[in-house]
N, C-alpha and C positions, 0 to 999 in steps of 0.2 A: 455351368461355370467352369467346372474342371475340364470338360472336353474342349471348350473354346480356348481356355488358357493354355492347355497342352497343345492344341493345334497351332497357336501362335508361337509357342516355344519350339515346336518341331519345325515350323517354317523357318525360324531363325537358325536352327541347327542345320537345316538343309542348305541355307545360304552360306553358312560357314564351310560346310563340306564342299559345296560347289566351287566356292572361291578358292579354297585350298587345293582342290583337284586341278583347277585352272592354272594355278601357280606351278605345281609340279606333282608328279605321281607320289613321290615320297612324302611330301607334306600332306597331300590328300589322304594317304593311308594312315599317317600318324594322327591327323585330325579326326578321321573316322574312328580310329581305335580310342582316342580320348573321349569322344562323344559317346561311344558305346559304353565305356566304363562309367561315364557320368550318368547315362540314362538307365542303366540296368537297375540300380536300387530305386530310382524314381518310378520306373514302370512297374516294378514289383509292388511297391507301395500303392500306386494308383490303381492297379488291378485288384489288389486286396480290398482297398477302400470301396471301389465300385461294386465288387461282389458283395461286400458286407452291407453297403447301403441299399443295393438293389434287392437283396434278400429280405432285409428288415422293413423297408419302407415302400418299395415300388413293386415288389413281387414280379419282377421280370426274370427271364431265364438267362442262362449262360450265353446263348447266341446273341442276345441283345447287348450284353456287355462286350462281347467280342466285336460286334458291329460298331459300337461306340469307340472302342479302342482303334479299330481300323480307320474310322472317320477322323480321329484325332491325329493319325499319322499321315493322312493324305497330303496336308500342306508341306511336309518335308520333301516328299517326292516332287511336288509341283515346283517348289523353290529350287530344288536341285536341278530339275530339267530347265528351269528358266535361266539359271546361271550358266549352265553348260550349253544352252542354246539348242536343245534338241526337242 
């Protein structure tokens, strides 16, 4: 649930970055910085939660948590590429 919700959230963030970069470079850089500042505490908490949950209940290792984290960020790159048309 966390991975799917975060993937959708990152997809929308990618759309926002792509649309702002399409508008102008300055707006794109400021939007990217704003999303970075918004996402930093969110990602730190999510990674802490996944590490704690996986250690207590799932008994999976750090590589699986990193893989889940990467999978949840893939939609942001896809939406950014879709908006920019590359």
